[in-house]
C-alpha positions in Angstrom: -43.4 3.0 -4.1 -45.7 5.5 -5.8 -46.2 4.7 -9.5 -49.0 7.0 -10.3 -51.1 9.8 -9.0 -53.9 8.3 -7.0 -56.7 10.6 -8.2 -55.8 13.4 -10.5 -59.4 14.8 -10.4 -59.1 15.6 -6.7 -57.2 18.9 -6.7 -58.9 20.7 -3.8 -56.2 21.0 -1.2 -58.7 21.7 1.5 -60.5 18.5 0.9 -57.3 16.5 0.8 -56.0 18.1 4.0 -59.3 17.3 5.9 -58.7 13.5 5.4 -56.1 11.1 6.6 -54.6 8.3 4.5 -55.0 4.8 5.9 -51.4 3.6 6.4 -49.1 2.2 9.0 -45.9 4.1 9.7 -42.9 2.9 11.6 -39.4 4.3 12.4 -38.0 6.4 10.8 -40.9 7.6 8.6 -43.2 8.0 11.6 -40.6 10.0 13.5 -40.0 12.2 10.5 -43.7 12.8 10.0 -44.2 13.7 13.6 -41.2 16.1 13.4 -42.8 17.7 10.3 -46.1 18.0 12.1 -44.5 19.6 15.1 -42.7 22.1 13.0 -45.8 23.0 11.0 -48.0 23.2 14.0 -50.6 20.9 12.3 -50.9 17.5 10.8 -48.9 17.2 7.6 -48.4 14.1 5.4 -45.8 14.1 2.7 -47.4 11.0 1.2 -50.6 12.9 0.3 -48.4 15.4 -1.6 -47.0 12.5 -3.6 -50.3 10.7 -4.2 -52.2 13.8 -5.2 -49.4 15.6 -7.0 -49.4 18.6 -4.7 -46.5 21.0 -4.4 -43.7 19.5 -2.3 -42.4 21.8 0.5 -38.7 21.8 0.9 -39.2 20.7 4.6 -40.3 17.3 3.2 -36.9 16.6 1.7 -35.6 14.3 4.6 -38.9 12.3 4.3 -38.4 11.9 0.6 -34.8 10.8 1.1 -36.1 8.1 3.5 -38.6 6.6 1.1 -36.3 6.8 -1.9 -33.3 5.1 -0.3 -32.7 2.1 -2.5 -29.4 0.7 -1.3 -28.5 -0.7 2.1 -25.7 1.8 2.2 -28.1 4.7 1.8 -30.4 3.3 4.5 -27.6 2.9 6.9 -26.4 6.4 6.4 -29.9 7.7 7.0 -30.2 5.5 10.1 -27.0 6.8 11.5 -28.2 10.4 11.0 -31.3 9.6 13.1 -29.5 7.6 15.8 -26.9 10.4 16.2 -29.7 12.9 16.6 -31.5 11.0 19.3 -31.1 12.3 22.9 -29.1 10.1 25.2 -30.7 9.1 28.5 
């Protein structure tokens, strides 16, 4: 998904954090990002950390697992984890 660092000359974390990437997120990545934002109390974006080679907080591990799932079996296991965690109506 990410073959190279987008812009290695941009290393100012404050500048990076003030801007949003243009992307479209769907379940489960959107749900995971919203969960991370809620936990951090601010907008966070694991994809920015990948694109700009920023330090990767341990809290981003589930997000990374989602984008690196390469087999149908891995995706189903992750999907089951999310479906099992959803509240029942």
